[in-house]
Wavefront OBJ file of the C-alpha trace (Angstrom):
o trace
v 32.457 14.147 13.883
v 30.863 17.442 14.896
v 27.327 15.983 14.564
v 26.156 12.940 16.531
v 23.719 10.240 15.501
v 20.109 11.231 16.133
v 18.996 8.446 18.475
v 15.348 9.512 18.075
v 15.343 8.051 14.559
v 16.382 4.586 15.741
v 14.014 4.620 18.695
v 11.082 5.528 16.474
v 12.007 2.832 13.956
v 11.975 0.339 16.819
v 8.605 1.581 18.051
v 10.060 2.837 21.332
v 8.429 5.586 23.359
v 10.241 8.942 23.286
v 9.383 11.896 25.513
v 10.110 15.586 25.137
v 8.666 18.940 26.083
v 8.166 22.384 24.605
v 10.635 25.111 25.584
v 9.436 28.717 25.573
v 11.880 30.453 27.943
v 14.826 32.065 26.163
v 17.478 31.541 28.848
v 19.742 28.625 27.767
v 19.931 27.613 31.440
v 16.273 26.522 31.301
v 17.091 24.405 28.244
v 20.147 22.901 29.900
v 18.196 22.015 33.068
v 15.482 20.240 31.083
v 18.037 18.423 28.951
v 19.949 17.241 32.027
v 16.646 16.089 33.551
v 16.569 13.301 30.983
v 14.107 14.264 28.253
v 14.804 12.528 24.948
v 14.226 15.753 23.029
v 13.300 19.399 23.481
v 11.120 21.406 21.086
v 12.006 25.089 20.972
v 8.652 26.742 20.394
v 9.238 29.537 17.911
v 5.533 29.540 17.018
v 4.222 30.446 20.478
v 7.121 32.221 22.196
v 9.624 35.065 21.552
v 12.455 32.675 20.555
v 14.473 34.136 17.679
v 17.383 32.692 15.691
v 20.071 34.071 18.013
v 18.353 32.598 21.068
v 17.759 29.344 19.196
v 21.466 28.849 18.484
v 22.466 29.145 22.149
v 19.542 26.999 23.280
v 20.601 24.323 20.791
v 24.087 24.285 22.294
v 22.660 23.961 25.809
v 20.351 21.146 24.736
v 23.176 19.111 23.219
v 25.341 19.729 26.275
v 22.689 18.096 28.451
v 22.224 15.115 26.136
v 18.779 15.732 24.632
v 18.033 16.092 20.920
v 17.284 19.698 19.828
v 14.221 20.286 17.668
v 12.245 23.443 16.936
v 8.669 24.194 16.057
v 9.054 26.885 13.423
v 6.575 29.691 12.979
v 5.431 28.764 9.489
v 6.091 26.159 6.797
v 8.320 28.275 4.588
v 11.762 27.304 3.206
v 13.528 30.385 4.551
v 12.154 29.865 8.075
v 13.127 26.202 8.153
v 16.568 26.770 6.603
v 17.463 29.487 9.114
v 16.396 27.287 12.032
v 18.162 24.170 10.771
v 21.388 26.055 10.054
v 21.952 26.723 13.788
v 22.440 22.982 14.298
v 19.022 21.527 15.066
v 18.500 17.794 14.591
v 15.008 18.300 13.218
v 11.943 20.477 12.981
v 8.290 20.325 13.865
v 6.122 21.974 11.222
v 2.756 23.507 12.207
v -0.429 23.315 10.159
v 0.506 20.691 7.590
v -2.882 20.286 5.932
v -2.036 18.771 2.539
v 0.508 16.461 0.876
v 1.938 19.568 -0.793
v 2.556 21.080 2.654
v 4.369 17.905 3.714
v 6.537 17.854 0.604
v 7.421 21.522 1.113
v 8.527 20.781 4.682
v 10.733 17.879 3.628
v 12.190 19.856 0.726
v 13.152 22.658 3.128
v 15.116 20.295 5.410
v 16.779 17.855 3.005
v 19.328 18.570 0.296
v 19.248 15.796 -2.270
v 16.909 16.049 -5.229
v 14.157 15.175 -5.907
v 12.839 15.387 -2.339
v 15.275 18.029 -1.070
v 15.908 21.598 -2.214
v 17.449 23.303 0.823
v 20.031 25.974 0.159
v 23.482 24.488 0.787
v 26.173 26.208 2.814
v 28.988 24.856 4.981
v 30.154 27.862 6.996
v 27.241 27.840 9.488
v 27.058 26.013 12.814
v 25.099 23.005 11.492
v 28.096 22.006 9.333
v 30.651 22.686 12.051
v 31.485 26.132 10.668
v 33.062 24.537 7.614
v 34.888 21.763 9.449
v 32.766 19.073 7.764
v 33.140 17.912 4.181
v 30.104 18.665 2.016
v 29.288 15.002 1.351
v 29.708 14.096 5.030
v 27.363 16.868 6.119
v 24.757 16.168 3.430
v 24.784 12.461 4.290
v 24.110 13.293 7.949
v 21.226 15.624 7.097
v 19.643 13.092 4.741
v 19.784 10.250 7.248
v 19.647 11.827 10.697
v 17.292 14.822 10.631
v 13.791 14.317 12.020
v 10.714 15.828 10.385
v 7.520 16.083 12.406
v 4.380 17.363 10.686
v 1.565 18.702 12.823
v -1.955 17.508 12.070
v -4.153 20.209 13.548
v -7.296 20.415 11.422
v -10.062 18.276 9.994
v -8.694 18.776 6.486
v -5.247 17.630 7.618
v -6.728 14.490 9.162
v -8.666 13.747 5.990
v -5.411 14.099 4.018
v -3.419 11.997 6.488
v -2.887 8.932 4.226
v -1.479 11.107 1.429
v 0.636 13.123 3.873
v 2.120 9.891 5.244
v 3.185 8.821 1.759
v 5.637 11.725 1.706
v 9.201 10.425 1.781
v 10.999 12.094 4.677
v 8.094 12.554 7.088
v 8.877 10.707 10.331
v 6.056 11.659 12.710
v 2.466 12.858 12.347
v 1.914 14.937 15.474
v -1.566 15.740 16.740
v -2.383 18.963 18.550
v -5.637 18.334 20.448
v -6.260 22.033 21.113
v -6.015 23.142 17.479
v -7.933 20.059 16.423
v -10.771 20.959 18.787
v -10.883 24.452 17.315
v -11.076 23.048 13.784
v -13.961 20.807 14.852
v -15.934 23.763 16.244
v -15.442 22.861 19.912
v -12.466 25.063 20.870
v -10.711 23.893 24.012
v -12.937 20.826 24.414
v -10.272 18.202 23.838
v -12.414 15.528 25.509
v -15.268 15.980 23.028
v -16.351 12.826 21.139
v -15.312 14.329 17.790
v -11.756 15.002 18.967
v -11.484 11.637 20.714
v -12.607 9.791 17.595
v -9.829 11.288 15.480
v -7.173 10.739 18.150
v -8.143 7.078 18.517
v -8.288 6.387 14.774
v -5.085 8.238 13.822
v -2.501 5.688 15.082
v -4.383 2.907 13.295
v -3.953 4.783 10.025
v -0.318 5.678 10.710
v 0.594 2.076 11.592
v -0.024 1.116 7.947
v 2.949 3.200 6.811
v 6.502 1.864 7.462
v 8.817 4.017 9.565
v 6.074 6.507 10.448
v 4.911 7.101 14.004
v 2.077 8.930 15.734
v 2.879 11.824 18.049
v 0.788 13.929 20.387
v 0.919 16.688 22.967
v -0.233 15.705 26.454
v -0.492 17.659 29.672
v -0.116 14.823 32.171
v 1.236 11.304 32.673
v -2.176 9.632 32.711
v -2.886 10.889 29.193
v 0.598 9.860 28.084
v 0.008 6.286 29.272
v -3.434 6.202 27.677
v -2.243 7.405 24.291
v 0.776 5.097 24.415
v -1.567 2.147 24.876
v -3.341 2.933 21.588
v -0.229 3.397 19.489
v 1.332 6.845 20.017
v 5.105 6.828 20.424
v 6.285 10.455 20.188
v 5.157 12.535 23.159
v 5.528 16.217 23.979
v 4.405 16.666 27.568
v 3.726 20.144 28.907
v 6.289 22.920 28.621
v 8.922 24.654 30.706
v 6.537 27.482 31.584
v 3.789 25.018 32.534
v 6.174 23.063 34.793
v 7.260 26.265 36.532
v 3.700 27.501 36.934
v 2.328 24.177 38.202
v 5.144 23.555 40.669
v 4.973 27.088 42.059
v 1.192 26.865 42.497
v 1.529 23.465 44.155
v 4.007 24.812 46.712
v 1.864 27.859 47.471
v -1.207 25.656 47.861
v 0.569 23.314 50.258
v 1.925 26.214 52.329
v -1.519 27.847 52.440
v -3.414 24.728 53.578
l 1 2 3 4 5 6 7 8 9 10 11 12 13 14 15 16 17 18 19 20 21 22 23 24 25 26 27 28 29 30 31 32 33 34 35 36 37 38 39 40 41 42 43 44 45 46 47 48 49 50 51 52 53 54 55 56 57 58 59 60 61 62 63 64 65 66 67 68 69 70 71 72 73 74 75 76 77 78 79 80 81 82 83 84 85 86 87 88 89 90 91 92 93 94 95 96 97 98 99 100 101 102 103 104 105 106 107 108 109 110 111 112 113 114 115 116 117 118 119 120 121 122 123 124 125 126 127 128 129 130 131 132 133 134 135 136 137 138 139 140 141 142 143 144 145 146 147 148 149 150 151 152 153 154 155 156 157 158 159 160 161 162 163 164 165 166 167 168 169 170 171 172 173 174 175 176 177 178 179 180 181 182 183 184 185 186 187 188 189 190 191 192 193 194 195 196 197 198 199 200 201 202 203 204 205 206 207 208 209 210 211 212 213 214 215 216 217 218 219 220 221 222 223 224 225 226 227 228 229 230 231 232 233 234 235 236 237 238 239 240 241 242 243 244 245 246 247 248 249 250 251 252 253 254 255 256 257 258
């Protein structure tokens, strides 16, 4: 079959740790390098980079070639944005600023096909359906069972609505963005503030009450990854391609200069 099983789904159901990173560089070679490095998944960051649909399609191909699962963080939670991204062959999406249960239901509806939870426009000639090589029922069955939906919890109101958001059928991961959360709490950039820490510690306890849902978070280093794993997070986005390039280059220059 043109589409493979999305191993992220099984790993999350088993409570396994999965690790990915954000991709902001448009060259598919950067995607392929990161995929070959062994990340479980890559998140193409359409929200905070110049990635467009044409770039996304080639980056998706490169990601699959290297063995990682291709996801994208779309710019906004709108059906047309999500449909266009998914139609290039992504295995899931990460939706920013999901603040209410209605936002969560809109995200799921934009990815899935079957009513009542799904209402995505159906076509079979695009890349995601093998350019028409897949039967409609075969393709729909894959989308319903294999696509991953990650909702980003980035505000106080989103955190307060978390139990209702988690009740949404189709949501797989509640992903916390410490930077946006700090801004919402009135301490922009202060991700170590007590208010931010309190939410990040309590969140996985809430999420653990809902079957087949997992907590996700962005981290900048391995120490934070280990710390958040120990309190229940399982879906990790660590750094980004541009951060890796910047940090490694600075490290080399520093060592040469010393």
